[in-house]
C-alpha positions in Angstrom: 102.5 -2.9 -12.8 102.5 -1.2 -9.4 99.2 0.6 -10.2 97.7 -2.7 -11.3 98.7 -4.3 -8.0 97.4 -1.4 -5.9 94.0 -1.5 -7.8 93.8 -5.3 -7.5 94.5 -5.0 -3.8 91.7 -2.4 -3.4 89.2 -4.9 -5.0 90.2 -7.3 -2.2 89.7 -4.6 0.5 93.4 -4.3 1.0 95.2 -1.0 1.4 98.5 -1.4 -0.2 101.8 0.5 -0.5 104.9 -0.4 -2.5 108.4 0.8 -1.5 110.7 0.1 -4.5 114.5 0.3 -4.4 116.3 0.1 -7.7 120.0 -0.3 -7.1 123.0 0.1 -9.4 126.2 -1.0 -7.8 129.8 -1.9 -8.6 132.2 -4.0 -6.4 135.9 -4.2 -7.1 138.5 -5.9 -4.8 142.2 -6.6 -5.2 144.9 -8.4 -3.2 148.3 -7.1 -4.0 148.6 -7.3 -7.8 145.7 -9.7 -8.3 142.2 -8.7 -9.2 139.9 -10.7 -6.8 136.5 -9.4 -7.7 134.9 -7.1 -10.3 131.2 -7.0 -10.9 128.4 -4.6 -11.7 124.9 -5.3 -10.8 121.4 -3.9 -11.2 118.7 -5.1 -8.7 115.2 -4.1 -7.8 113.4 -5.0 -4.6 109.8 -4.2 -3.7 108.8 -4.0 0.0 105.0 -4.2 0.1 102.9 -3.0 3.1 99.4 -4.3 3.2 96.6 -3.3 5.6 93.3 -5.2 6.0 90.8 -5.3 8.9 93.2 -3.4 11.1 96.0 -6.0 10.4 99.3 -4.9 8.8 101.6 -7.4 7.1 104.7 -7.1 4.9 105.7 -8.9 1.7 109.0 -8.6 -0.2 109.4 -9.4 -3.9 111.8 -8.8 -6.8 109.0 -9.4 -9.3 105.6 -7.7 -9.5 104.6 -9.3 -12.9 102.0 -11.6 -11.3 99.8 -9.4 -9.2 97.1 -12.1 -8.7 99.7 -14.4 -7.1 100.9 -11.6 -4.7 97.3 -10.8 -3.7 96.7 -14.5 -3.1 99.8 -14.7 -0.9 98.8 -11.6 1.1 95.3 -13.0 1.8 96.8 -16.2 3.0 99.1 -14.3 5.3 96.3 -12.2 6.7 94.4 -15.3 7.6 97.4 -16.8 9.5 98.5 -13.5 11.1 97.7 -12.6 14.7 99.6 -9.3 14.4 97.5 -6.4 15.7 100.2 -3.7 15.4 98.8 -0.5 14.1 100.1 1.0 10.9 99.1 3.4 8.1 100.0 4.2 4.6 102.1 7.2 3.8 100.1 10.5 3.5 103.0 12.4 2.0 104.2 13.3 -1.5 107.7 14.1 -2.4 109.8 14.2 -5.6 113.5 15.0 -5.6 114.6 16.1 -9.1 117.7 18.0 -8.2 120.3 15.3 -7.6 122.6 14.6 -10.5 125.4 12.0 -10.1 128.2 10.9 -12.3 129.8 7.4 -11.8 133.5 6.9 -11.9 135.3 4.9 -14.6 135.3 1.5 -13.0 138.2 0.2 -15.1 140.4 3.1 -13.9 139.3 2.4 -10.3 140.5 -1.2 -10.8 143.9 -0.1 -12.1 144.2 2.5 -9.3 143.6 -0.2 -6.7 146.1 -2.6 -8.3 148.7 0.2 -8.5 148.8 0.5 -4.7 150.9 -2.6 -4.5 153.7 -0.6 -6.2 154.2 1.1 -2.9 156.0 -2.1 -1.8 159.0 -1.0 -3.8 159.3 2.0 -1.5 158.1 0.3 1.7 159.7 -3.1 1.6 158.2 -4.3 4.9 154.7 -4.4 3.3 153.4 -8.0 3.2 149.9 -7.6 1.7 147.7 -4.8 0.5 144.1 -5.6 0.2 141.8 -2.9 -1.3 138.2 -2.8 -2.2 135.8 -0.3 -3.8 132.0 -0.1 -3.7 129.8 2.2 -5.8 126.2 2.5 -5.0 123.4 4.4 -6.7 119.8 3.8 -5.5 116.4 5.1 -6.7 113.8 4.9 -4.0 110.1 5.3 -4.6 107.0 4.8 -2.6 103.5 4.6 -4.0 100.0 4.0 -2.7 96.5 4.8 -3.9 96.9 8.5 -3.0 100.6 9.5 -2.9 103.9 9.1 -4.7 107.4 9.8 -3.5 110.8 9.5 -5.1 114.4 10.1 -4.0 117.9 8.8 -4.7 121.3 8.3 -3.0 124.8 7.9 -4.3 128.1 7.0 -2.7 131.7 5.7 -3.1 133.3 3.5 -0.4 137.0 2.6 -0.4 138.6 0.2 2.1 142.3 -0.5 2.3 143.9 -3.0 4.7 147.7 -3.3 4.9 149.9 -5.8 6.7 153.6 -5.5 7.2 156.3 -7.9 8.4 159.5 -7.2 10.3 161.6 -9.8 12.1 158.8 -12.4 11.8 156.4 -10.0 13.5 153.3 -9.0 11.5 151.4 -5.7 12.1 148.3 -4.5 10.2 145.7 -1.8 10.1 143.2 -0.3 7.7 141.5 2.9 6.5 138.0 3.5 5.1 136.8 6.4 3.0 133.2 7.3 2.3 132.7 10.0 -0.3 130.6 11.5 -3.0 133.5 11.9 -5.4 136.2 9.3 -6.2 139.7 10.9 -6.0 142.6 8.5 -6.1 145.2 11.0 -5.2 143.6 11.8 -1.9 143.1 8.0 -1.3 146.7 7.3 -2.0 147.8 10.1 0.5 145.7 8.3 3.2 147.2 5.0 2.3 150.7 6.3 2.7 149.8 7.8 6.1 148.5 4.3 7.0 151.8 2.6 5.9 153.9 5.1 8.0 151.7 4.3 11.0 152.1 0.5 10.5 155.9 1.1 10.3 156.0 2.4 13.9 153.7 -0.3 15.2 156.6 -2.8 15.3 157.9 -0.9 18.4 154.6 -1.2 20.3 154.7 -1.6 24.1 152.1 -1.5 26.9 151.8 0.9 29.9 150.8 0.7 33.5 147.1 0.4 34.4 146.0 3.8 35.6 143.6 6.7 34.9 144.8 8.8 31.9 143.8 11.8 29.8 142.7 10.1 26.6 142.2 11.2 23.1 139.7 9.0 21.2 140.2 9.6 17.5 137.1 10.0 15.4 137.3 6.4 14.1 137.1 5.0 17.7 134.3 7.4 18.7 132.4 6.2 15.6 132.8 2.5 16.6 131.6 3.1 20.1 128.8 5.5 19.2 127.5 3.3 16.4 127.0 0.4 18.9 124.8 2.6 21.0 122.6 4.1 18.2 119.8 1.6 18.9 119.7 2.9 22.5 118.1 6.0 21.2 115.1 4.1 19.7 111.7 4.2 21.3 111.4 0.4 20.8 114.6 -0.4 22.8 113.7 2.1 25.5 110.2 0.6 25.8 111.7 -2.8 26.1 114.3 -1.6 28.6 117.1 -2.7 26.4 118.8 0.7 26.5 121.0 2.4 29.0 118.8 5.5 28.4 115.6 3.9 29.7 113.8 6.3 32.1 116.3 9.1 31.4 114.3 11.2 28.9 114.7 14.9 29.6 117.4 14.2 32.1 121.1 15.4 31.9 123.1 12.3 31.1 126.3 13.6 29.4 128.6 16.6 29.6 127.1 19.9 28.4 129.8 19.8 25.7 127.9 16.9 24.1 125.1 17.3 21.6 124.1 14.4 19.4 122.2 15.1 16.2 120.9 13.4 13.1 120.9 15.3 9.8 119.4 13.1 7.0 118.6 16.2 4.9 121.9 18.1 5.3 123.5 18.1 1.9 127.0 18.5 3.3 126.8 14.7 3.9 127.3 12.1 1.2 123.9 10.4 1.6 120.7 12.3 2.2 117.2 10.9 2.4 114.1 13.0 2.4 111.7 10.2 3.5 112.2 6.8 5.1 111.0 3.4 3.8 107.5 4.0 5.2 107.1 7.4 3.4 107.5 9.5 6.6 109.3 12.7 5.8 112.8 12.9 7.4 114.2 16.0 9.1 117.2 17.1 11.1 116.8 16.5 14.8 118.7 16.6 18.1 118.7 13.7 20.5 121.0 15.1 23.1 121.1 18.9 23.7 124.1 20.0 25.8 124.1 16.8 27.7 120.3 16.5 28.1 118.6 13.4 26.5 115.7 15.1 24.7 114.4 12.8 22.0 114.1 9.2 20.7 113.6 8.0 17.2 110.8 5.6 16.0 109.1 4.0 13.1 105.4 4.2 12.3 104.5 1.3 14.5 106.0 2.8 17.7 104.9 6.4 16.8 101.3 5.2 16.6 101.6 2.9 19.6 103.1 5.6 21.9 101.2 8.5 20.3 104.5 10.2 19.5 105.6 12.4 16.6 106.7 10.3 13.6 110.5 10.8 13.2 111.1 9.1 9.8 113.5 6.4 11.1 112.0 3.1 9.8 115.5 2.3 8.3 117.4 3.4 11.4 119.3 6.6 11.4 121.2 8.6 8.8 124.0 11.1 9.3 123.9 10.6 13.1 126.8 12.3 14.9 128.1 14.2 17.9 128.1 17.8 17.1 131.7 18.9 16.3 133.7 21.4 18.3 136.2 24.0 17.3 139.6 22.3 18.1 141.6 20.6 15.4 143.0 17.1 16.1 146.5 18.6 16.5 145.2 21.2 18.9 143.6 18.4 21.0 147.0 16.7 21.3 148.6 20.0 22.3 145.9 20.5 25.0 146.3 17.0 26.3 150.1 17.4 26.8 150.4 14.0 28.5 148.2 11.1 27.9 147.1 8.4 25.4 145.7 8.5 21.9 143.5 5.6 21.2 143.1 5.1 17.4 141.8 1.5 17.2 139.5 -0.7 19.3 138.4 -4.3 18.9 135.6 -6.5 20.3 132.6 -4.2 20.0 130.1 -7.0 20.0 131.4 -8.7 23.2 133.0 -5.7 24.9 130.0 -3.4 25.0 126.8 -3.7 27.1 124.1 -1.5 25.5 121.8 -2.1 28.5 124.1 -0.5 31.1 126.6 1.2 28.9 129.7 -0.7 30.1 132.7 -0.8 27.8 135.7 -3.1 27.9 137.6 -3.1 24.6 141.1 -4.1 23.5 142.8 -1.0 22.0 146.0 0.2 20.3 147.2 3.8 20.3 150.0 6.2 21.0 151.7 7.6 24.2 152.0 11.4 24.3 154.3 13.3 26.5 154.6 17.1 26.6 152.4 17.3 23.5 154.7 15.0 21.5 153.9 11.4 20.3 156.5 9.2 22.0 155.7 5.6 21.1 153.0 3.2 19.9 150.9 1.2 22.4 149.4 -2.3 22.2 147.9 -4.8 24.7 145.9 -2.1 26.4 142.2 -2.1 27.4 139.8 0.8 27.4 137.7 0.2 30.6 134.8 2.6 30.9 131.1 3.3 30.4 129.4 5.3 27.7 128.0 7.7 30.3 131.5 8.2 31.8 133.1 8.7 28.4 130.5 11.3 27.4 130.7 13.0 30.8 134.4 13.2 31.0 134.8 15.4 27.9 137.4 18.1 27.9 137.1 19.0 24.3 135.2 17.9 21.2 137.2 18.0 18.0 136.4 19.8 14.8 137.5 16.8 12.7 134.0 15.5 12.0 134.4 12.6 9.5 131.7 10.7 7.6 132.2 6.9 7.8 129.0 5.6 6.2 125.4 6.7 5.6 124.6 6.0 9.3 127.3 7.7 11.3 129.9 10.4 11.4 132.1 11.5 14.3 134.7 14.0 15.6 137.5 13.1 18.0 137.0 13.4 21.8 139.5 14.5 24.4 138.6 12.9 27.8 140.0 13.0 31.3 140.3 10.3 34.0 139.7 7.3 31.9 140.9 3.9 33.0 143.4 2.2 30.7 144.4 -1.3 31.7 147.9 -2.4 30.7 150.8 -3.9 32.5 150.4 -4.7 36.2 
């Protein structure tokens, strides 16, 4: 059917390309001992790029069975469109035939998630355990009159949120796990760590406002860095929406910081060998020892600015700060006295991507003489992304993959303002 559509488009003087995504997914969610949701789905979506008389338009459909109708709709859109953005069809061919995946037993996953509520027998303060599981397998193909590309991705995502109650006070927290292979034993170990952390949160206090040595755990670094990912795009820099505008090839961060994207590194869960426009992806470095050296783009901005195509029409994949050689426990030992921040809130309202300012409510732990003393709440991380990535004492070796877009290690920082009690 795709070939018929492409040939019919050619008869209408339209160059056409179809990016098809066939997705097989499962979603399971439970609340305590109750199954809330369990479904399996198969979906197919076709993203069509059409070029005629130097105009480029896009059309999305789940059904290609009526090519005449699609061509008619494309011609109508061409007449109405005043878009003069330059674009081209993919000139690459690629076929990945080496990936083999096995999906878990979803009924067993359901029983595993429901069994987590049994932990309430051992930890009586537990109020609610909410758990969800997502499985995703996707075949991606791109076809035009000259070239064909195919690839696939596969992932398991587990999210567990737990609330506990003591003396009418409720505390909660969550974990997320992104992995190639479903392993309930390791998931349960992480859940028990979470329960023990919630247990000590009932004794949370604040601290005096001051500058501190701060250890941002990898989850917090992920939250902050993910908000700033668009700042590395050519589009946002051109539109002066990025704190990195006019800073290309300048030193902006500590020489301990290198930021890279590795879409074809197989140590990560999700690899992609080409983007949704058929541009081949490759591993690249955006910040090299503190120097901002590269932006990412899609075809439109690559052609507009006469830049190298980076294969990022869908954004980024496996974007992260390059890990260091100190473990998380070693970072605590090096810190000796300071604050661990392990959760932040308010990323949408508390971060300004244009100037890099950060003001986020946080929770964490007070450390004295290398020992965790007490949990902290009602504190605010008051800083700037440039300050944070310049005040780096050490980069952790605990690189963790959180989703297909981003991974992160922990960062040990000095002289960071933490606002607490007056």
